[in-house]
Every structure is written in structure tokens, then in C-alpha cells.
C-alpha positions as CSV (number, residue, x, y, z in Angstrom):
1,M,0.0,-0.3,0.0
2,T,1.4,3.5,-1.0
3,E,2.2,5.5,2.0
4,F,0.7,8.9,2.6
5,L,2.7,12.0,3.2
6,K,2.4,13.4,6.5
7,D,2.8,17.0,6.3
8,E,4.5,19.8,3.9
9,A,7.7,19.4,5.3
10,E,7.7,15.7,4.5
11,F,6.6,16.4,1.0
12,E,9.4,19.2,0.4
13,S,12.4,16.8,1.8
14,R,11.2,13.8,-0.4
15,L,10.7,16.1,-3.2
16,A,14.0,17.6,-3.3
17,A,15.6,14.2,-2.6
18,A,13.9,12.1,-5.4
19,N,14.9,12.1,-9.2
20,V,11.1,11.2,-10.0
21,F,8.5,11.8,-7.6
22,V,4.8,11.1,-7.9
23,V,1.9,12.3,-5.8
24,D,-1.6,11.1,-5.8
25,C,-3.8,14.0,-4.6
26,T,-7.0,12.3,-2.9
27,A,-9.4,12.2,-0.1
28,P,-11.4,9.9,1.9
29,W,-14.9,10.9,0.4
30,C,-13.8,11.0,-2.9
31,G,-15.3,8.2,-5.1
32,P,-13.1,8.2,-8.4
33,C,-10.2,8.6,-5.8
34,K,-11.0,5.1,-4.7
35,L,-10.8,3.7,-8.2
36,V,-7.3,5.3,-8.7
37,A,-5.9,4.3,-5.4
38,P,-5.3,0.5,-6.6
39,L,-3.5,1.9,-9.7
40,I,-1.2,4.0,-7.6
41,D,-0.4,1.1,-5.2
42,R,0.4,-1.1,-8.3
43,L,2.8,1.8,-9.6
44,S,4.3,1.9,-6.5
45,A,5.1,-1.8,-6.3
46,E,6.5,-2.0,-9.7
47,Y,8.4,1.6,-9.8
48,G,9.1,1.7,-5.9
49,D,12.9,1.0,-6.7
50,R,13.0,3.8,-9.4
51,A,10.8,6.5,-8.2
52,E,9.3,8.0,-4.9
53,I,5.5,7.4,-5.1
54,F,3.2,8.7,-2.5
55,K,-0.5,9.7,-1.5
56,L,-1.6,13.1,-0.2
57,D,-5.0,13.6,1.5
58,I,-5.8,17.1,0.5
59,E,-8.2,17.5,3.5
60,P,-5.7,18.4,6.1
61,H,-3.3,19.7,3.7
62,R,-5.3,22.2,1.8
63,D,-2.6,24.8,1.8
64,L,-0.3,22.5,-0.1
65,A,-2.8,21.2,-2.6
66,K,-3.5,24.8,-3.3
67,R,0.0,25.3,-3.9
68,L,0.2,22.5,-6.2
69,G,-2.5,23.9,-8.2
70,I,-5.0,21.2,-7.3
71,R,-8.7,21.9,-8.2
72,N,-10.2,18.5,-8.9
73,I,-9.3,15.3,-7.5
74,P,-8.1,12.7,-8.3
75,A,-5.0,14.1,-9.5
76,V,-1.6,12.5,-9.7
77,I,1.3,14.9,-10.3
78,F,4.6,13.8,-11.8
79,F,7.7,15.3,-10.9
80,K,11.5,14.9,-12.3
81,A,14.4,16.6,-10.1
82,G,11.9,18.8,-8.1
83,A,10.1,20.2,-11.1
84,K,6.4,19.6,-11.7
85,I,6.3,18.0,-15.3
86,E,2.7,16.6,-15.7
87,T,-0.5,16.3,-13.7
88,I,-3.3,13.7,-14.7
89,V,-6.7,14.5,-13.6
90,G,-9.4,12.0,-13.2
91,V,-9.7,8.4,-13.5
92,K,-7.3,6.9,-15.9
93,S,-6.0,3.6,-17.2
94,Y,-2.8,2.2,-15.5
95,E,-1.0,2.3,-18.8
96,E,-1.4,6.1,-18.5
97,F,0.1,6.4,-15.2
98,S,3.0,4.2,-15.8
99,L,3.7,5.7,-19.2
100,A,4.2,9.0,-17.4
101,V,6.7,7.4,-14.8
102,D,8.5,5.6,-17.8
103,K,8.9,8.9,-19.7
104,L,10.5,10.6,-16.6
105,L,12.7,7.6,-16.1
106,A,14.0,7.5,-19.6
């Protein structure tokens, strides 16, 4: 199961340390987020040795979500060397998420 980020400080330190960093912005009340969650867990299992993959509950972290430009969830944000490269919003296929990670690892 993919780990949740605890706070903004953890987000910042993990983002700074990771070459490829993926954050699934989610909320417990969000139905579509529940469909994306197992895909992110699979992504974490398959790419966890090459990419940092986490979930962010936007409810207690509204300021961070706002800073990241999150307007709709689920939203999965892909970073490379600290820079936001891509955001995938909504329920998508596993292939779309894995392709986004593959591009960053290439």
C-alpha cells in the first residue's frame, strides 16, 4: 500500500531528494479517488525502486494542495528533479500512469 505524506515538510524533503517523484492527491470521501488508489499502489509496487510514489490526503493539507494547483481530484502529479512535469486528473488507465513514469525515468 502506498504511503501517505504526513505534512508539507515531508513533501518538501522527499521532493528535493527524489529524481522522480509522484504524488496522488486524494480524499477519503472521493469516489473516483478510490478507483485510482489501487492503480497507484500497483505503480508503487512496480516502480518503487526507481521512483518515490506517495499519496496526499488534501483534506488536512489544503494549503499544499492549493500550492500544487489542485482544483479537482483525483490528481496525480509527476515531478522530475523537483520540477512539476505533468498532472493527470481523473480516473485513467494504469497504462497512462505508468507511461508518465516511464517518460520521466528515460
